[in-house]
N, C-alpha and C positions, 0 to 999 in steps of 0.2 A: 504495500499499499504506500503510494505516493507521500510527503507530508505534506502537510497547507501553508502552504507561499503567505504567510500574513503581510509579506510588503503592499501587496495593490490592497487591501484592507485596511493597511496604516492612512492612506492616499484619498481610499472614500473616507474616512473615519471625519475630518472635517464637514465635510459636506453633508451628510449625515445628522451630525450633531445640530447643524445651520435649519437642517431642513425639518428634523426633531423637533428643536427648540419653538423653531417660528412658523412652520406650518404643521404639523402632523400634530402635534400638544394642542394648538389653538381650536384646530377643527374635531378633537378628541373634548375638548372643555367645552365648547358651545354643544355639541349633541349632549353633553351631560347638561350642562344648563336651560337647555329642549325641555327637559324635564322638572323644571323649578323652579321655584316663584322667587326670581331675585331682581333688588333694586338697588343691590352697589352697595347698601348704606347696613341691610336685614344680612344675616343670616340666609343662603338659600336654602328653601325646605322644598323635600321633594312632592309634587303634585302630578304626576306621571302624564296622563295623555292630556290634561286639560288644555294647555297652549296650544295642541293641535286643535282640538275640540273649537277653541273660541276662535284661533285663526279661520280655521276653516267655514266657521258661522260669520265671522265678518268681510260688509260687505266692499268695504273699501279695499280689503287685499284681494279680492278679485276685482276689482276695479285697476285694482297698480299691477295687477298680473297681467290682466289685458293689455297694457296700456306696454307693458314686457314686451307680450308679442309682439303688439306692432312694434313695437321698437326693433325688435330682432329683425321681424318683416321687411321692414323698409329699409334698413342702414346695411343688412348684411349681402344683400345683391350685390346692390353700389358699390360697398366696398373688396368683393371679390369680384367684377367684373369692370368697374371703371378703371383702375390701378392697368388692368391688361391692355387696354389701348393705353394708355400713358405711354407702360414703357415699352412699345411694340413703336409708337411712334418718337420715342426718345432714345431709343436704341440705335436708329438710322445712323448713317455716316450727313450730320445737319449741321448748318451753320447756329453757333449757338445754342448747341446742345446741352454743355455744362452748365450754362447758363437758365435752360429749363429746368434741367435737374431740378437745380438749386431752389429755384423758386417755388417747383414742386413740395421739395420737403422741406423746407422752410416754414410751413404751418405745426409739421411735427417735432419740430425743435421751440417752436412759440408755445410760452409760457400758456396754460387752459385758462388760466387769469386773466389774463390777455387778450386770448380769444374771445373769450366769453366776455369782457367786456367791449371789445371793439365789436362783436356780433348784435350785442346788446345796442350798441348806437346806428349800427344800420337797420336794426328792426322797429326801432322807432316809429314812434305815431308817423314825425315829419323827419325818419331819416332819409337815409341814404336810399335804400329799394324802394320804400315807400314813391320818395319822390320820383326815380328812374320808371316805376309802373306808373305813373301821373302824365307825366310830361312825354311819356309815348301811347297814350292811350289806353294803357290795359284795364286799366282802373281810373273808375270817379273816385270814389273815396280811399281815403286811408284807411289799410290795412293793419288792424291790430296785433301784429305779428306775435308776442307774448303774452298778451292780456287777454287772446280769447281762448276761453274753452275749443273751440274745434280747430286752433291752428296752433298754439303753444307746441304740442309736441312735437308737430312736422318740421318747427322752426331750431326746434333742437337738434332734430336728425340730421339737419343739413350742416349744421356743425361739427358733428360727427362723423362725417362723413367727407366733408373739406378736411380735415385735418388726419383725418386716416388714411386718406388715398397716396399721400406721398411715402408712408412709410410701408404700406405692402405693395408699393410701384418697385421700390430697392431690393424687397423678395422677389418680383419678379424681373427684376432686370439681372439681378443674377440667373436667376432662371434658363434668359433669353439668352445670354452668356458662357452659357452650357451644352446651348444645342452644336452639334458643329454643321459649319459654314456648308459643306459641300451635299449639304440637304438641301438648301437653297441652291445653291449653280445646281444640282441635279432637276431640281422644281424647276427651273429657266428655261434649262434646256428642252424638256419636253411642253414649255410653253404655258406653265400656268401666272397669273398674276399674282400681285400683291394679295389681293382677295384670298383667292388660294391657299397661298402659301402659308396666310397667316391658319385658316380653317384646316389646315390640311396637314401643317406641318408643326407650326408655334402653340398651337390649342393642346395638341393630344403630348407634346415634350411637354409642357406645361404642367400637364395636371395633377404631379404630383405637388407641385408648388402652392396651384389651384385650391388641395384637398387642405394643405396647411395654412393657407391663406382663411380659408372657411372657415374651419374651425377656431383660431385665432379669434377671427373677426365674431363670432357668435358670441365665443366668451366675454368678446370685448362689448357687447354691446348688451349683450345680461345683469356686465356690473356695471352699466354707466352711473355716473353719478356725480360726478363735479360741474359739467355742461349742464345740468339741471339744477344743482345747489348754487352753481353764481350765476345763470340766465331766470328762471323762473321762482326757484324755492320750490318746487313741485307744483303748484299752481296754475292756473285759477281752478279752481275748485278741485284739486288732484288732476287735472286734467293730464299735465305730464309729469306726474310723478311715478317712478317705478322701483321695481321690487328691493334695489338697493337702499336707495332714497328712503322709504318707506322701515325701513329693518334699521337705520341709520336714527331716523325720526323717532322710532319706537325704544331704540336702546338710551341715546344723547337727550331725548327730549323730553318723555316718560322714564324715562330709567325702569323701562321694564325688560330688564335683559335677557329674563327668559322665555318671554316673551318673542321678544327679536331675535332669540338662538334656534326658537322652531320655524320663523321664516326664511332664515339663513338657512336651515336644513332642508327643506321646501325649495330653496333658489340653488342649492346644492345639487340635488336629483334630477330639479329641473335640467342644469345646466347639464349636467351628467346625460339625461335623455338626448337632450339636444345632441350633445356632441357622438354617444353611439351612434342616432340616427345619420349624422355629417358622414362618421365612420363607413356606416352603409354602406354610403349610395358613392364613396370616393373610395373604399379601403382597395378594390382591386387596383384601378387608374389611378388613385393615389398613392401607391409605395412609395417613397424616395430610394430604400435602396433595388 
């Protein structure tokens, strides 16, 4: 029997300690808190499934869950598809390609506070967006983008897409540069046009990266918080409130840590289900290995 080599485990030990301390232990602790009544002042008392029972009876919980689903459905396709075409265009040998790459990536490195405040000015009643729409004759009266229940959530979704396009564009650029140039040369000899090259070569070869981006964007959309906190505060009338913001409110405004932990467990399960569905559809074609 060969002796066990301890050197690889020693290299893994620091990472395992960090993950255990800051990821796995908090997850297990949150799971335990979801079965308790705890307000950070008194000791936690075990209440069983009472938090979950109360959660599923709460109309506001179902409203924010629906908002979260709408957010995912609206944001994820845009963050998966739009960066592909941006990356394909920027990957061409065109003048100013470096400038455009930097321009598209600039929102990624911009602070969410700065981005949120800037977009808040754009969305104001007499802001840039309403001015443009009015001067072009597309609307007659200013739209209350962030203060109307019918538009607030969608207005924040635009900011998430705007900020994420550059990040996922970089991932796709890495994928594009890994595609052999000989494939495109062979396609040109066979008479394939630009669109045929994109649909027959680029997209199939990018499937592993598309799978990665789709999973990352689903998780990012599920845990969106900063944009909503800065721009709408979950309002008006909870119309832009998502599940993470709901958990934050219950935990740190209402000091109901047990109830918030139960909502967090539901969020984790819901995210896990969406990720599994994503892997089901992209698993074979999205195998990076």
